[in-house]
GUPAVEX-548382 format. One line per 10 residues: their letters; for each residue x, y, z of C-alpha. Coordinates in steps of 0.2 Angstrom, whole numbers, plus 5000, padded with zeros to 4 digits. Layout:
N
A = X:Y:Z  ...
END
This chain:
297
MLLGVRLRSV = 5000:5000:5000  5014:5012:5005  5024:5007:4990  5010:5011:4978  5007:5028:4985  5026:5032:4983  5026:5027:4965  5011:5038:4961  5019:5052:4970  5035:5050:4959
RVRRGLWVGA = 5025:5050:4943  5015:5065:4948  5031:5075:4952  5039:5069:4935  5023:5074:4926  5023:5091:4934  5042:5094:4929  5038:5089:4911  5023:5100:4910  5032:5115:4918
ARVLICVVCI = 5047:5112:4905  5034:5112:4891  5026:5128:4897  5043:5137:4899  5048:5132:4881  5032:5139:4874  5034:5155:4884  5051:5158:4879  5047:5154:4861  5033:5166:4861
AEPARLSQPL = 5041:5179:4871  5058:5179:4861  5056:5172:4844  5069:5184:4836  5083:5179:4848  5080:5160:4843  5079:5164:4824  5094:5176:4824  5107:5162:4821  5097:5155:4807
AIARAAASEV = 5094:5172:4799  5112:5176:4800  5117:5159:4792  5104:5162:4778  5110:5180:4775  5128:5174:4774  5123:5161:4762  5113:5173:4752  5128:5186:4752  5140:5172:4746
RGAHEDQAAK = 5128:5167:4732  5126:5185:4727  5144:5188:4727  5147:5173:4716  5133:5178:4704  5140:5196:4703  5157:5189:4699  5150:5178:4686  5140:5192:4679  5155:5203:4678
ATGRARAENA = 5166:5189:4670  5153:5186:4657  5151:5205:4654  5170:5206:4652  5171:5191:4640  5157:5198:4630  5165:5215:4629  5182:5207:4624  5173:5197:4610  5164:5213:4604
RAEKTPPEPR = 5180:5222:4603  5189:5208:4594  5174:5207:4582  5175:5226:4579  5194:5226:4578  5200:5222:4560  5215:5211:4557  5232:5219:4557  5237:5222:4539  5253:5215:4533
RVQHFERWSG = 5268:5228:4534  5273:5235:4517  5289:5228:4511  5300:5238:4500  5315:5227:4498  5321:5210:4492  5339:5204:4494  5347:5188:4488  5364:5179:4489  5370:5163:4484
TRATPDSLYG = 5384:5152:4476  5385:5140:4461  5399:5127:4460  5405:5114:4447  5422:5104:4447  5429:5118:4436  5421:5134:4443  5415:5143:4458  5404:5158:4458  5396:5169:4471
FAGLAIAPFG = 5383:5183:4469  5372:5195:4478  5359:5208:4474  5345:5220:4480  5329:5225:4473  5319:5241:4479  5301:5245:4476  5302:5264:4480  5284:5268:4478  5275:5253:4485
DIVAPGWRLR = 5275:5235:4490  5289:5223:4483  5276:5211:4478  5264:5223:4470  5265:5231:4452  5276:5246:4451  5294:5252:4447  5309:5243:4453  5327:5247:4456  5340:5233:4456
AGYGRGLYRY = 5358:5231:4459  5369:5215:4458  5386:5209:4460  5395:5193:4456  5413:5186:4457  5420:5169:4453  5434:5158:4448  5435:5145:4434  5448:5135:4425  5450:5127:4408
SGTRRLSGRD = 5463:5118:4398  5469:5120:4380  5483:5116:4368  5493:5131:4363  5509:5133:4352  5523:5140:4362  5542:5140:4358  5538:5132:4341  5529:5117:4349  5511:5112:4355
QDLLFVGEVS = 5509:5112:4374  5494:5107:4385  5491:5122:4397  5479:5124:4411  5471:5142:4412  5464:5150:4428  5451:5164:4426  5444:5176:4437  5427:5185:4433  5418:5200:4442
AYEALLGYQF = 5402:5208:4436  5392:5223:4442  5374:5228:4436  5362:5243:4439  5345:5241:4432  5328:5250:4431  5312:5240:4429  5294:5238:4431  5284:5223:4438  5267:5218:4430
RYRELTAKAF = 5253:5207:4437  5240:5198:4427  5230:5186:4437  5242:5172:4443  5256:5179:4431  5270:5190:4438  5282:5198:4425  5297:5209:4428  5306:5219:4414  5323:5227:4417
AGIESVRHRV = 5335:5238:4407  5352:5245:4413  5371:5244:4412  5383:5230:4416  5401:5229:4418  5411:5213:4417  5429:5209:4419  5439:5193:4415  5457:5190:4419  5465:5174:4414
APEDPENAVQ = 5482:5167:4419  5493:5163:4410  5486:5175:4396  5477:5165:4383  5479:5173:4366  5465:5162:4359  5452:5168:4371  5443:5183:4367  5434:5184:4383  5447:5194:4393
GTETGIKLAL = 5448:5212:4400  5434:5223:4405  5418:5227:4395  5403:5238:4399  5387:5237:4390  5368:5237:4390  5359:5224:4399  5341:5218:4396  5332:5206:4407  5315:5198:4409
ELWQNLGRRG = 5308:5187:4423  5292:5177:4424  5282:5168:4438  5266:5159:4435  5256:5150:4449  5249:5134:4443  5234:5130:4454  5236:5130:4473  5252:5120:4474  5261:5121:4457
WGAGHAAFSS = 5272:5135:4450  5283:5139:4435  5297:5152:4432  5308:5158:4418  5321:5171:4415  5331:5178:4401  5345:5191:4400  5356:5198:4387  5371:5209:4390  5382:5218:4376
AFNTFQGGLK = 5397:5215:4388  5405:5200:4379  5389:5197:4371  5383:5187:4386  5366:5177:4386  5359:5167:4401  5342:5160:4403  5333:5146:4412  5316:5138:4416  5310:5130:4433
AGYRLWERVA = 5294:5121:4437  5289:5114:4454  5275:5107:4465  5273:5111:4484  5273:5094:4492  5271:5101:4510  5267:5118:4517  5285:5124:4516  5294:5112:4504  5292:5112:4485
LGLESGLYAQ = 5301:5100:4473  5304:5103:4454  5315:5103:4439  5326:5116:4431  5336:5119:4415  5347:5133:4409  5359:5140:4396  5374:5152:4398  5383:5158:4382  5397:5171:4378
DETTIGHIGV = 5407:5175:4363  5416:5158:4363  5408:5148:4377  5391:5139:4378  5386:5129:4394  5370:5121:4398  5363:5112:4413  5348:5102:4419  5344:5096:4437  5332:5095:4452
VIRYQSSLGD = 5327:5110:4462  5321:5111:4480  5313:5126:4488  5310:5129:4506  5300:5143:4513  5300:5150:4530  5297:5166:4540  5316:5170:4538  5316:5169:4519  5317:5157:4505
IWFSGGLSGD = 5331:5144:4502  5333:5137:4485  5344:5122:4482  5348:5114:4465  5359:5101:4458  5362:5090:4442  5373:5089:4427  5381:5104:4418  5391:5105:4402  5405:5115:4410
YDRPDAPYAS = 5420:5119:4399  5430:5103:4396  5417:5092:4405  5401:5091:4395  5393:5080:4410  5400:5088:4425  5390:5089:4441  5384:5106:4448  5376:5112:4464  5368:5129:4468
LTYAKRF = 5362:5137:4484  5352:5153:4485  5344:5163:4499  5331:5176:4496  5322:5188:4509  5309:5202:4507  5309:5215:4520
END
């Protein structure tokens, strides 16, 4: 009996404490709702500020990107710088000759690749040798002669363009000097002569990758003629392969050649290499090799 009364008393007290706690919580929640919701509000505000900052940064980045794209679309591509000059230099060798040359072309009133007037100057120098039988002291003797040649030219010309054809025509003066040792009484090409020089150069694009070129020049100095033909095909972006032939003639000499030509193009200029067979003085089938570098600027 006494045990049952005590149990009921404990339960009543526990119920009173639970009820009092519930009432207190309700009162607090009703009386101070702002204090309990402040941490949540702060968290939500912070999250909102972060999202706003991210969205603002993204909007600014998008705006900058659109502005840059708009400026890029409005800005025209930078035009190619006008080039007024073209220089070249090279060498040509056979078993019996070695010749080096250099030159400069100027377009005084426009681009070097556009139609217009041209000024051109060139210089070359080389050595050669040949043998012959000469009568000395009453008898025939086989002699070896060594020659040295130098040439200067100054030309005025005009460049024409018609579709894929480019033509250059020049006229001017050339001075050529030959010295032979020992002196050869049977060789008329000795001493110094100055005369009129005429030259014609052609270039034809053949489709997207092919090309052909030709040149011919005549000088009244030692009645010199030289000409040649080239044709090639661009195998890769910078490399072309082709064939060439040429003829060189003076008062008493005629030399021809035929060979293979390779052209390499780069931002630093064009490199031409050719090689084959040449009718060179005493050797009608002598090998030859030629290397030329050209640059526009």
